[in-house]
N, C-alpha and C positions, 0 to 999 in steps of 0.2 A: 212682749212677744210670747212669753210663757203662757199668757192667758189666751192667746190667739191659736196657737198650735193645738189641735185636737177639737177646737170648738168652731173654727172657721175653715171654709174652703180657701185656697190660696191661688191667685192668678198672678203670674210673673210674666210681664211683657217687656221684651227688649226691642226698642226701635232702632234696628241695626243701622249704624253709621250716622245717626242724628247729631248734628252740631248743637251745642248749647246756645250759641248766639242766635241761630235761626229759630230754635224753639222758643226762646225768650222774646224775640221780636214779634213773632206771630201771636204769642199769648198776650203781650202788651197791647197789640193792635186789635185785639178782639177777634182774631181770625181762627182761633181754636175754640170751638164751642162744645166739644164732646170729650176730648182727651182729659181735661182737667175739670172735675166737678166744682161747683161754686165754692169759693173760699180756698181752693187748693192752688198752690203755685209751684212752679219749677224751682228746685234747688240747684244751685251751681255746684257741681261736684267734679272730682277727678276720677277718671276711669282707672281700673286696675290693669288695663292692657291697651295697647295701641292698635290691635286688630281683633277680629271676632273670636278666634280660637283662644288666644291668650286671655282675653277679657272674660269670656264665658267660663273657662276653666277656673279662673279665680273666683268669679261670682258664685259658681256652683260649690265652691269650697267655703262660702260664707263671706267673701270679701266683696261686698257691694261697693259701688262708687263712693269715694270718701269726700266728706265736706271739705271745701277749700280753706276754711278757717283753721287756725292752729288747733291741734288735737291734744290728747287722744280723744277719739270719737267712739263711744260705745256702739257696738254692732247689733243689728237685729238678730242675726243668727251667726253661729260660729261652730266649727268643728272642734272637738276636744283637742286641745293643743297646750301643753305646759308652757307657762310663761307669757301667754297672750295678754297684752296690756289693753286690749279693746274688748275683751269679754267681760261684761258687766252683769250685775244681778238680774237685770231685765232681759238679757240676751238669752235666746233659746239655743242651748248647746246640744249638738247631736254627736253621738259617738259612732261616727261613720266617716268614710273618706270624702263624701260629697252630700250636698243638700238633698237631692232626690232619694238617695239611700237612707238618709236620716229620717226624712218624712215618711218613707215607706215603712220603716220600723215603728213609726208613730201611728200607723194605720191608714196612711194616705195611699190612694191610687195615683201614681205619678205618670203624667202624660206630656210628651213633647210634640208640638206642631212646628216643624222646622220651616226655615225660610231660605237663608243664604247657603252657599255651597258646603259650609262646615256642618250642615245638618242634612245633607242630601242622601246619605247612606249608600252612595255609589262607589265609595272607596273605603279602605280601612280608616283613613283619617276622617272622612266624612261620616263615619259611623261611630267614632269615639264618643262624642257628646250625646247623640241620641241614645246610645246604649246605656247611659246612666239611668234611663227611665224604664219603668215597667212596660210602657207602650210608647211608640213613637211613630210619627207620620211625616212623610214628605213625598211630593210629586212635583213635576215641572211647573204645574200651575201655581205652586206656592213660592216659586223662585223669582229671581231678580228680573227675568225677561218677560214675565206676564204682567201687564198693566192692571190686572184685576186680582193680583195675588192675595191681598188681604181679605177680599171677599171670599175667595176660595178657602183660605185658612179658617175663617170664621165659620163657614159651612161645616168644615170638619170638626172644629171645636164644638159646635152645636150638637153634632152627632155623639161626641164623647160625653158631653154633659148629660144628654138624655139617657144614656145607658149606665152611667156611673151611679151606684147606690150609696157607697160610703163616702168618706172625706176625699176631696179631690185636690191635687196639686197640678195645675195646668200651666205649662210654659209655652209661650208663643213667641217665636223669633220673627219679627215683621221685616220683610225684605225690601219693601217698596222704596225706602229712603236710599238704599244702596245704588251705586251706579250699575246699570244705566237708568237714570231717572228722567231723561229728557221727554219721555212720553207723556209726562204729567203737565208739561208746559207747551201748549199748542204753538207750532211753528219753530220750536227749538231744534237746532241742528246738533247741539252738543250739551253735555251735562254742565250745570253751573250752580252757583249758590241759589239762583232764582228757581231753577227746576227742582232743586233740593227742597226749597220752601213749598213749591207746588205739590211735591210728593207728600210732604207732611200734611198739607190740607186734604189730600186724598185720604190719608190715614184717618184724619180727624172726622171726615164724613162718615166713616164706616165703623170706627172703634166703639161707638155707643152700642152697636148691636152685640159686640162681644161682652161688654159690661152687663147688658141686659139679660143675657142668657145665663149668667153665673148665678148659682144659688146663694142666698143670703143667710147669715152674714159671710162676707168674703173679704179677705185682705187682698188688695191690689197693689202690686209694685210695678211701676213703669219707669224705665230709664233707657238711656242709650248705652251701648257697649263701648263706643268710641266715636269720635267725630271724623271728619275728612277734610282735606284741603282742596280748594278750587283756585289754585294759582297764588296763594299767599306766599310771598317771598320766593316765588318760583316753584313751590311745592304743589304736587297733585297727589290725591289719594291719601292713604293712611299707612300704618306700620312705620311711622316716623315720630320723632319726639317734638311735635309742634303743638302750640297752645290750642289750636282749633281741633286737634286730634285728641288731646288729653282731657279737654274740658267738656263735660256732658251734662244734660238735664237729668234730674232724678225727682221722683215723688212716690209717696205711698199713702194710701187712704183705705178706709173701711167702707164697703158697700153694706149698709145696714138693712135689715128686713123692712120692706114696704117704704123705704126712703127713696124718693126720686132723685135722679142725677141733676 
């Protein structure tokens, strides 16, 4: 990671609420054609939080989802913290309270394109995470109630990339997976695991445009912040300690110059 920071743009995408089992099943069935470049697979990891705010606060402090196998697992990035057992020689260490601030000190323009309510800037709480960035964007068309939310978010991201001259750290919180997602499954009267999968296929249809607009070389980190329950053992939603909430998909890869996806 020390060779990446300063030489690559960075795109960090959180697929809000995406369950690992759904992501893995669709990938295995060949139903994800754009999210994962050839040869790239989902890793099964554990989220640092069971809902959006907690998970993103941890990830912006350098605690990305943790591999499920026994550790310790060296981290890509880490804030300066005495005694850290997961800060390794290859870890990029930032002397700042959060990753956007650390990258800003390294010369990056930091931009947030929000999605779910914790990024809507309508309240002090909804402003806390966006305010970590030099520039942040949110509008209702980016949120959970718009069935074309990702398309609108990518339109805004394209405008950001066009006018940014120096190194860019672009964060996009994709809201489409979050409830309500029944709009992606024709005829569905309520949200379900099936409509969750249909929402992921919607994201897959459009995410390639986001990758394509990024300047190369670019490090891309794609993961879920947490999963969600659809009736497992009587549970619904998240902010609970259930396996389907804590287990998330994760991957990262490099978009190389002139390399097709």
